[in-house]
C-alpha positions in Angstrom: 0.0 0.0 0.0 2.9 2.4 0.8 4.5 1.6 -2.5 1.3 2.5 -4.4 1.0 5.8 -2.5 4.7 6.6 -3.2 4.2 5.8 -7.0 1.1 8.0 -7.2 2.9 10.8 -5.4 6.0 10.6 -7.7 3.9 10.6 -10.8 1.8 13.6 -9.6 5.0 15.6 -8.9 6.7 14.6 -12.2 3.6 15.5 -14.4 3.5 19.3 -14.0 7.2 19.5 -14.9 6.7 17.7 -18.1 3.8 19.9 -19.2 5.7 23.1 -18.4 8.7 22.1 -20.5 6.5 21.2 -23.5 4.8 24.6 -23.6 6.3 27.5 -25.6 6.4 30.8 -23.8 4.0 33.4 -25.2 5.1 37.0 -25.0 1.9 39.3 -25.0 3.9 42.4 -25.9 4.7 43.0 -29.6 8.3 43.1 -30.7 9.6 46.7 -30.7 12.4 47.7 -32.9 15.1 50.1 -31.8 14.5 53.7 -32.7 17.1 55.4 -34.9 16.9 59.0 -33.7 13.8 60.0 -35.6 10.7 62.0 -34.6 6.9 61.5 -34.3 4.8 63.6 -36.7 1.0 64.0 -37.2 0.1 62.8 -40.7 -2.6 64.4 -42.8 -4.7 61.3 -42.2 -4.7 62.0 -38.4 -2.4 59.2 -37.5 1.0 59.6 -35.7 4.0 58.4 -37.8 7.6 57.9 -36.8 10.0 59.2 -39.4 13.8 59.4 -39.5 14.4 61.7 -42.5 14.0 65.4 -42.9 10.7 67.2 -43.6 10.5 68.4 -47.2 8.3 70.6 -49.3 7.1 68.8 -52.4 4.7 69.8 -55.2 1.3 68.1 -55.0 -1.1 67.1 -57.8 -3.1 70.4 -57.7 0.0 72.5 -58.3 0.5 73.6 -54.7 3.2 72.7 -52.2 2.7 70.2 -49.3 4.9 69.3 -46.3 6.0 65.7 -46.2 8.0 63.6 -43.8 10.5 61.3 -45.3 11.9 57.8 -44.4 8.9 56.9 -42.3 8.2 53.5 -40.7 5.4 51.4 -42.1 4.1 50.9 -45.7 4.6 54.5 -46.8 8.1 56.0 -46.9 6.8 59.5 -47.6 3.8 60.8 -45.5 2.0 64.1 -46.1 1.9 66.1 -42.8 -1.0 68.0 -41.2 -0.3 71.7 -40.9 
């Protein structure tokens, strides 16, 4: 009877260790890339964008001039800025 109790106790202690080693750790925070000395700007769409390049004045489609931030993170490298 003592042997049976000892075996059950050993199996119950060993089981949580096995399940913990099989699980992969999940990091709830997204991966953040190191900043390269840029600045945050307010885009014309109302979103904040992080850009590393200088602010330039470029001609727009209507013949006027618009301020744009260059070398921005994300899918658009040049983003029109809100004045």
